[in-house]
C-alpha positions in Angstrom: 7.0 -1.7 15.0 7.0 -4.0 17.5 4.8 -5.3 20.3 7.9 -5.5 22.9 6.7 -2.8 25.7 10.7 -2.8 26.5 12.2 -1.1 23.6 11.3 1.8 21.1 7.5 1.1 19.5 7.0 3.2 16.1 3.2 3.5 16.3 2.6 3.9 13.1 3.7 2.7 9.1 6.1 4.5 7.1 4.7 7.8 5.4 6.2 8.7 2.4 6.3 12.4 2.2 8.6 13.6 -0.6 10.1 12.3 -3.7 11.9 12.9 -6.5 14.0 11.6 -9.1 16.4 14.2 -11.0 18.3 11.1 -12.6 19.5 7.5 -12.5 21.5 7.3 -9.2 19.8 10.6 -7.8 17.1 9.0 -6.5 15.6 11.1 -3.5 12.8 9.5 -1.0 12.2 11.3 2.5 9.9 9.3 5.3 8.6 10.1 8.2 8.3 7.8 11.0 6.2 8.0 14.4 8.6 7.3 17.3 7.6 6.4 20.9 10.3 5.8 23.6 9.8 4.5 26.8 10.2 6.8 29.7 12.9 5.1 31.3 14.9 5.1 28.0 14.6 8.7 27.3 18.4 9.2 27.8 19.5 6.3 25.6 20.6 6.2 22.3 18.9 3.5 19.5 20.1 2.6 16.2 17.8 2.5 12.6 19.0 -0.1 10.4 17.8 0.0 6.6 18.7 -1.7 3.5 18.9 -0.7 0.1 16.6 -2.6 -2.1 17.2 -1.2 -5.7 20.3 -0.3 -7.3 19.2 1.5 -10.0 16.0 3.7 -10.3 15.6 3.3 -14.2 16.2 -0.4 -13.8 14.0 -0.6 -11.2 10.8 0.6 -13.0 11.8 -1.4 -16.5 8.9 -3.4 -18.1 8.5 -7.0 -18.8 10.4 -8.4 -19.4 13.5 -7.4 -18.0 17.0 -8.6 -18.7 18.2 -6.5 -15.5 17.4 -7.4 -11.9 17.9 -4.4 -10.0 16.5 -5.8 -6.0 19.5 -5.9 -3.7 17.6 -6.9 -0.7 20.9 -6.8 1.5 21.7 -5.0 4.6 23.0 -0.6 4.0 23.4 1.0 6.8 22.2 1.9 10.3 21.3 5.6 11.6 22.1 6.7 15.2 18.8 7.7 17.1 20.7 10.3 19.5 18.5 11.3 23.3 14.9 12.2 22.5 13.6 15.8 22.4 10.1 15.2 20.4 8.5 12.2 19.8 8.1 13.1 16.1 10.6 12.9 14.0 12.1 12.9 10.6 15.5 12.2 9.1 17.5 13.5 7.6 16.5 16.8 7.9 14.8 16.7 11.6 11.7 18.5 11.0 8.2 17.7 12.6 5.4 16.0 11.3 2.4 17.8 12.0 -0.1 16.6 9.6 -1.2 13.5 7.8 -3.6 10.5 8.6 -1.8 7.9 10.5 -3.3 4.4 12.0 -1.7 3.8 15.8 -1.9 0.6 17.9 -0.2 0.4 21.5 2.1 -2.2 21.9 -0.8 -3.7 24.5 -3.2 -4.0 21.9 -4.4 -6.0 18.8 -6.4 -3.1 17.3 -5.9 -0.3 15.2 -6.7 3.3 15.9 -7.0 5.8 13.0 -6.4 9.9 13.6 -7.1 11.9 10.7 -4.6 13.9 11.9 -1.0 13.6 13.8 -0.1 16.1 16.3 2.6 15.5 19.1 0.8 17.6 21.4 -2.6 15.8 21.4 -2.4 12.3 21.8 -6.3 11.8 21.6 -6.7 13.7 17.9 -9.7 12.8 15.9 -10.4 9.3 15.6 -12.8 7.0 13.9 -15.8 6.7 15.2 -16.3 3.1 14.0 -14.0 0.1 14.0 -13.5 -1.1 10.6 -15.8 -4.3 11.4 -18.8 -2.4 12.8 -21.8 -1.7 10.2 -22.2 1.2 7.9 -25.2 2.8 6.6 -24.1 2.3 3.1 -22.7 -0.7 0.8 -19.6 -1.3 -0.5 -18.3 -3.0 -3.6 -15.2 -3.4 -4.0 -12.9 -4.1 -7.3 -9.3 -5.4 -8.2 -6.9 -8.0 -8.6 -6.0 -10.3 -5.9 -5.0 -7.9 -2.9 -8.1 -5.8 -3.0 -10.1 -9.0 -3.3 -8.6 -10.4 -0.1 -9.4 -7.0 1.5 -12.7 -7.2 0.3 -12.8 -11.0 1.3 -11.9 -10.3 5.0 -14.4 -7.6 5.5 -17.3 -9.4 3.9 -16.5 -12.2 6.2 -16.2 -10.8 9.3 -17.5 -7.1 8.9 -21.1 -6.1 9.3 -20.9 -4.0 6.5 -23.0 -4.9 3.1 -19.7 -6.0 0.7 -19.7 -7.6 -2.5 -16.4 -8.4 -3.8 -15.4 -8.3 -7.7 -12.0 -10.0 -8.5 -10.6 -8.9 -12.4 -7.0 -10.0 -12.8 -4.7 -9.4 -15.8 -4.8 -11.7 -18.9 -1.5 -12.2 -21.3 -2.8 -11.9 -24.7 0.5 -13.6 -26.5 1.3 -17.4 -25.8 4.8 -16.1 -24.2 3.2 -14.6 -21.5 5.1 -11.3 -22.4 2.2 -8.6 -23.2 -0.4 -8.2 -20.8 -4.0 -6.8 -22.0 -6.1 -3.9 -21.7 -8.0 -3.8 -18.5 -10.0 -1.1 -19.4 -13.2 -2.4 -20.6 -13.3 -5.3 -18.0 -13.5 -2.1 -15.1 -15.2 0.2 -17.2 -18.2 -2.5 -17.3 -18.0 -3.5 -13.7 -18.1 -0.2 -12.8 -21.1 0.8 -14.7 -22.9 -1.9 -13.6 -22.2 -1.2 -9.6 -25.3 -0.5 -7.4 -23.8 -0.3 -4.6 -23.6 3.0 -2.6 -19.8 2.7 -2.3 -17.6 1.3 -5.1 -13.7 1.0 -4.4 -11.5 -0.2 -7.1 -8.1 -0.7 -8.2 -7.1 -1.0 -11.7 -5.5 -4.6 -11.4 -2.2 -2.8 -10.0 -0.3 -5.6 -8.9 -0.4 -7.2 -12.5 0.4 -4.0 -13.9 3.4 -3.4 -11.9 4.6 -7.2 -12.4 3.5 -7.3 -16.2 2.4 -4.0 -17.7 3.9 -1.2 -19.5 4.3 1.7 -17.5 3.9 4.1 -21.2 0.0 2.4 -21.7 -1.0 2.4 -18.5 -2.3 5.9 -17.6 -4.7 6.1 -21.5 -5.9 2.8 -20.2 -6.5 4.2 -16.7 -7.9 7.2 -18.3 -10.7 5.0 -20.2 -12.0 3.3 -17.3 -12.3 7.0 -15.2 -13.6 8.5 -18.3 -17.0 5.6 -18.2 -18.0 6.9 -14.6 -21.1 8.3 -14.4 -20.7 11.7 -13.1 -24.5 12.0 -11.7 -24.7 12.7 -7.8 -27.3 9.9 -7.5 -25.2 7.3 -8.2 -22.7 5.4 -6.2 -19.5 7.4 -5.2 -16.3 5.6 -6.1 -12.9 6.0 -4.3 -9.8 4.9 -6.4 -7.2 2.6 -4.3 -3.8 2.8 -4.4 -1.8 -0.3 -5.0 0.0 -1.7 -1.9 3.9 -2.4 -1.4 5.2 -5.1 -2.6 8.2 -6.9 -0.9 10.7 -9.2 -3.2 12.8 -9.8 0.0 9.8 -12.5 1.1 9.7 -14.4 -2.3 10.3 -17.7 -1.5 11.8 -18.9 -4.6 14.1 -16.6 -4.5 13.7 -13.1 -6.7 17.3 -13.6 -7.9 16.5 -16.9 -9.9 13.1 -16.2 -10.8 13.4 -13.3 -13.5 9.4 -13.2 -14.4 9.2 -11.5 -10.6 12.1 -8.9 -11.7 9.7 -5.9 -12.2 7.5 -6.2 -9.5 9.2 -4.2 -7.6 8.6 -1.4 -5.2 9.6 1.9 -7.5 7.3 0.6 -9.9 4.1 0.3 -7.6 5.4 4.2 -6.9 5.1 5.0 -10.4 1.8 3.4 -10.8 0.4 4.7 -7.6 2.0 8.1 -9.0 0.4 8.1 -12.5 -3.5 7.1 -11.0 -3.2 10.1 -8.8 -1.9 12.6 -11.2 -4.7 11.2 -14.2 -7.4 11.2 -11.0 -6.8 14.8 -10.1 -7.2 15.5 -14.1 -11.0 14.0 -14.0 -11.9 16.4 -10.9 -15.4 17.3 -12.4 -15.9 13.2 -11.8 -16.1 13.4 -8.0 -13.5 10.5 -7.7 -11.7 10.1 -4.4 -8.3 8.3 -3.7 -8.0 6.1 -0.8 -3.6 6.1 -0.3 -2.3 2.6 1.4 0.9 2.3 -0.2 2.8 3.7 2.3 0.2 1.9 5.3 1.6 -1.6 3.5 5.3 -0.9 3.0 6.5 -1.8 6.3 4.1 -5.0 6.3 6.7 -7.3 5.1 6.5 -9.4 8.4 3.1 -9.8 7.8 2.4 -12.4 4.4 -0.4 -13.8 3.5 1.6 -17.0 3.7 5.2 -17.7 3.9 7.3 -16.4 1.2 4.4 -13.8 -0.6 5.9 -10.7 -1.9 2.8 -9.0 -3.1 -0.5 -10.2 -0.3 -0.3 -9.5 2.7 -2.0 -11.4 6.2 -5.1 -11.0 8.1 -3.6 -7.7 10.8 -2.3 -5.9 7.9 -5.8 -6.2 6.0 -7.6 -5.1 8.9 -5.2 -2.3 9.3 -5.5 -1.0 5.9 -9.9 -1.7 6.1 -9.6 0.9 9.6 -8.3 3.5 7.0 -10.5 2.9 3.9 -13.7 2.9 5.8 -12.7 5.4 8.0 -11.7 8.1 4.8 -14.8 6.7 3.1 -17.2 7.8 6.8 -15.2 11.5 6.3 -16.5 11.7 2.9 -20.2 10.6 3.4 -20.9 10.7 7.0 -18.8 13.2 9.0 
């Protein structure tokens, strides 16, 4: 992803399309990326580099407090991209991606455009009819911890849609700050009292990532989901997945602060996977999922402030809001 017209443009954030874990040290993730090469460079060869961030899957999803730092944060390797014949590629198996929601931005543009379908043969796929800051015919309530609240405040300040923000952060239940309290009652109360047309909520995913227990998170989420009214004349509810974290950005140095060793991207993925599984189990409640994890995965270059590993700047917040509101539009006013 770049703004230099003289080098390849990654037109969308990284999209996770497959993940499987068969055991420790056998962790397989497959991603898709949309790359556009300038016509003059069609016959050139390019190199993509990556880094191995975690040395062990089991260590990387360990609950806090963990005695092991699995984050590596070191350059790992590179992949050579030969001459391009297709604009859309997947490595390592060279299949073409023609599905999924995408956000695109031309290198000369500051605005992200949402496309419901990715199609390499049709650049003008179905797009969102409204920008993120245009007025919607519905009111919005966003409930969650810090990052959802930052997005909400940005929408409330710079957008035109009636918006209410409720920030619910985690609480420790012991003096040593090693046990995270149950979030279910607080979230259930807020969701039951909601009067807005659209309720978007994330059950303190960043706190659960950093300090929670993966084994008890699903049951606590079930309590929240079970409390949501099922009547059709009430609000439409959307569960917002937890955004990616970037330990490589941490200003103090993630290697020296063991209080952040459990705040890993694999734990974010585990929280989101459990969340989507539980929401699917409550299909009779008509709770929709807004999955923004992958959209935030490549945004470590846009932190809220320098050294922030879990919050994003205004450009990323607007990108995420574009996707969120377009998905809400699709469900309510398509």
